[in-house]
C-alpha positions in Angstrom: -21.3 -9.0 18.8 -19.2 -8.7 15.4 -20.1 -11.1 13.4 -18.7 -12.6 10.6 -19.5 -13.3 6.3 -17.2 -15.1 4.1 -16.7 -14.9 0.8 -14.5 -16.7 -1.6 -13.3 -15.3 -5.5 -14.8 -16.8 -8.7 -11.2 -16.2 -10.3 -8.4 -16.8 -8.1 -5.9 -15.8 -11.4 -7.5 -12.3 -11.5 -6.1 -11.8 -7.6 -2.6 -13.6 -8.1 -2.1 -11.1 -11.6 -2.9 -8.4 -9.2 -0.7 -9.3 -6.8 2.5 -10.2 -9.1 1.5 -5.8 -10.1 1.1 -4.8 -6.9 5.0 -6.8 -5.8 6.5 -5.2 -9.1 5.3 -2.0 -8.7 7.2 -1.9 -4.7 10.4 -2.8 -6.4 9.6 -0.4 -8.8 9.3 2.5 -6.0 12.5 1.0 -4.2 14.9 1.0 -7.4 13.4 4.4 -8.4 14.2 5.8 -4.2 17.5 4.3 -4.3 18.5 6.0 -7.5 17.0 9.2 -6.1 18.9 8.8 -3.1 21.9 8.2 -4.3 21.5 11.3 -6.9 20.8 13.3 -4.0 23.6 12.4 -1.7 21.0 12.1 1.6 18.1 9.7 2.9 14.7 10.2 1.9 12.3 11.0 4.3 8.3 10.4 4.4 4.8 9.6 5.7 2.8 6.2 5.1 -1.2 6.2 4.7 -3.4 4.6 6.3 -4.0 2.6 2.8 -0.7 1.6 2.1 0.8 5.1 0.3 4.0 6.3 1.2 4.2 9.9 0.3 7.9 11.0 0.3 8.0 14.7 1.5 11.9 15.5 1.6 15.7 14.7 2.0 17.8 14.1 5.1 21.4 15.9 4.2 24.7 14.1 6.3 25.3 16.5 9.0 27.1 18.8 8.8 26.8 19.5 4.9 25.7 22.1 2.3 22.3 22.1 1.5 22.1 21.6 -2.3 20.2 24.1 -4.7 16.5 23.9 -3.9 15.9 22.8 -0.7 15.5 24.5 2.4 15.6 23.1 5.9 12.5 22.3 8.1 11.8 24.0 11.4 13.8 21.5 13.2 16.4 21.8 11.3 17.3 18.1 10.5 15.1 18.1 7.6 15.3 19.2 3.5 12.5 20.0 2.0 12.4 21.0 -1.7 12.2 25.6 -1.6 8.9 25.3 -4.0 10.1 29.3 -4.1 12.4 28.5 -6.9 12.6 27.1 -9.9 14.7 24.2 -8.7 12.5 23.6 -6.0 9.4 23.2 -7.9 11.4 20.9 -10.3 12.5 18.6 -6.7 8.4 19.0 -5.3 7.3 17.4 -8.5 10.3 14.7 -8.5 9.3 13.6 -5.2 6.2 13.4 -5.7 7.1 10.8 -8.8 8.4 8.7 -6.4 5.7 8.1 -4.1 4.1 4.8 -3.9 0.4 5.0 -4.1 -1.9 2.9 -1.4 -4.2 0.2 -2.8 -7.5 -0.8 -0.6 -6.5 -3.5 1.8 -4.3 -5.4 0.6 -4.8 -3.9 -3.2 -7.0 -6.3 -4.5 -9.7 -5.3 -7.1 -13.0 -4.9 -5.7 -12.0 -4.6 -2.1 -13.5 -2.2 0.3 -10.7 -1.5 2.1 -12.9 -1.1 5.8 -13.8 -4.3 8.3 -12.2 -6.8 6.2 -9.6 -9.5 6.2 -8.4 -11.3 3.1 -6.3 -14.8 3.2 -5.1 -17.2 0.9 -5.8 -20.3 1.8 -4.3 -22.6 -0.5 -5.4 -22.1 -4.0 -8.2 -20.0 -2.9 -8.9 -16.3 -1.9 -11.2 -15.6 1.1 -12.4 -11.8 1.7 -14.1 -12.5 5.2 -16.5 -9.2 6.2 -16.6 -8.5 10.5 -19.2 -6.2 10.4 -22.7 -6.7 9.0 -22.9 -3.1 8.1 -25.3 -2.5 4.7 -22.6 -0.5 2.8 -19.8 -2.6 3.6 -21.8 -5.8 2.2 -22.8 -3.6 -0.8 -19.3 -2.5 -1.6 -18.5 -6.2 -2.1 -18.4 -6.9 -5.9 -20.6 -10.3 -6.2 -19.5 -10.8 -10.0 -15.9 -11.9 -8.2 -16.4 -12.9 -5.4 -19.4 -15.7 -3.9 -20.7 -15.7 -0.9 -20.0 -18.9 1.4 -20.5 -20.4 4.9 -17.7 -18.9 7.5 -17.3 -22.6 8.6 -16.2 -23.6 4.7 -13.2 -20.6 5.1 -12.7 -21.8 8.7 -12.1 -26.1 8.1 -10.2 -24.6 4.9 -8.2 -22.9 7.1 -8.0 -25.0 9.7 -6.5 -27.8 6.7 -4.0 -25.8 6.2 -2.7 -25.4 9.5 -2.9 -28.7 10.0 -0.6 -29.7 7.0 1.9 -26.5 7.6 
């Protein structure tokens, strides 16, 4: 049986500022990625991590185009990655690493355990809902930022918001 515990943020402004900061980081990442792609003449590819991070691994150049200096084809013969055996490739690898978007705890709020949690913004309040009562989960919550509230208060706030919508 899965049980729930609910917490309400004591300082919602802290979370609003953090969300704004994350949005700006995402906009900056998109701008930098677009500039990089236009400068190399190809489309970047990468991976997304469980924590929301994005790591750029290389570039897909248009089919039939010559491979620029510092790049090498991967075994799939479609993707290009920096050739770190050359000075140009090492510089490209550093540039790709700087393009990566760092991850955040789910969904990137301070003092948030990334596991077994759900965060909702209901009206002006932030709620943290823990779906598991393992002590290591509950102990990782910063009680200076979160106050425990009855789950009924959280569900009532969600229902009231849904009734308005």
